[in-house]
N, C-alpha and C positions, 0 to 999 in steps of 0.2 A: 503494500499500500504507499502509496506516496504522500509526503510530507506536506501539510498544508502551510508553504511558505508563502507569504506576500510577494507579488511581482516586483513590488517595490521595497527594498529592504530598509533598514534603518540607517545604512551608511548612505544609500542614494536618496533617500527622502531629505535628510540632513544636507546633501549637497544641493537638492533642488530647492528646497528653500534658502538655503543661504545664498544660491544664485538668485533667487527672486527678491530677497533682502537688498542684496547688492544693486539689481537692477532698480528697484524702488528707491534706494538712496541716491542713486546718479540721477535719477529723474528727479527727486526732491531738490537735489543740490542745482541742477541745473535750472530749475524753476525758480529758485530764490535769488539765482544771478540774472535773472529775465532772460535765457537762453533757450528754456524749457519749452516755451510754446512752440518754437521754430524746429527742435531737435526731436523731441520727446516722442513723436509720432514715429520715427524712424527708428529708436531704441525698441518701441512697443512691438512694431512688426518684426524686427528682430527677435525679440523677446518671445513672441508667440511662436515663430518658426522654431526656435531653439526648444521651447518647453514641448511643442506638439511633438517633433521629432524626437526627443528624449523620452516622451511618454510612448510612442507609437515603437521606439526601441526596446522598452521595457514589457511589451506585450500589451498594453494597454490601448483597448478599441475604443473608440469614441462613437462607432456606428451601431454598437449593440447597446448602448446607454446614453441617450440623449441628454440625461442631466450633466453628465462630465462634459459633453459638447457644450452645451448652452453656458456652463460655469467657465469654461475655457474662452469661450467666444464673447461672453459678456464682460468677464475681464478685460479682455483686449478692447472691446468698444468704450468700457469705462476710461479705460487709457488714453484712448484717444480725445477725451475732453480735456483742454489744456490745463485747467486748474485742479481737476480731480485726480490728474495723473500724478501730481505729488504725494498722494495718499498712497499706504501699502497695499494697492490693489492687487499686483502681482504676488505678493505673499500670500495674501488672504486666497486669491484663485488657487496658486499651486497648493497650499495647505488644503483646501478644501477638496480639492480632486483627489490628493492622496488619501484624504479621510475616507471619501466616498468608495474608492477603491479597495480600501481594507475594509471597511462595513460591509462591502458587499462580499468580500471573499468570506470575511467571518459569518455572515449570515447564510452564505450558501453552504459553508461547512456545517453549520448548526442544524438547519433544516434539511439538507442533502438535496436541495432542488437547484434547479438552474434558474437564476433570477429573470431570466429571458421569457420564462414561462408566465402565461397570463394567470392573474392571481385566481380567476375562477376555477382554473385546473389545478392548482394546488389546494384550494379549498375543496373541492370535489374529492380529492386524494385522501384528505385528512379523516 
């Protein structure tokens, strides 16, 4: 039987969140020196591509769970707004996505069901 290890281990989660904190810090600093509104959107595009690729390389699929896709897309849309980009949106987005992945994995191992299954089928089988 295979161990129930998360797709994103603790070291990777720490690196991802640290990267998000760094991106948010750079954006906040650039906003404070009045350069942010002109370049933060470029940083946000780069950050979105980086985190999307990082999640995909770790086996996190956004197509089977729209909540994760909307979380990542929503975070990048919020980062496109000049003043809001100085808030730690990337840190919240990445932390939330990692939390959702771990919660989904834990729930799947607890229930023994695939979470892509409609709730009506799960209730019918209980």
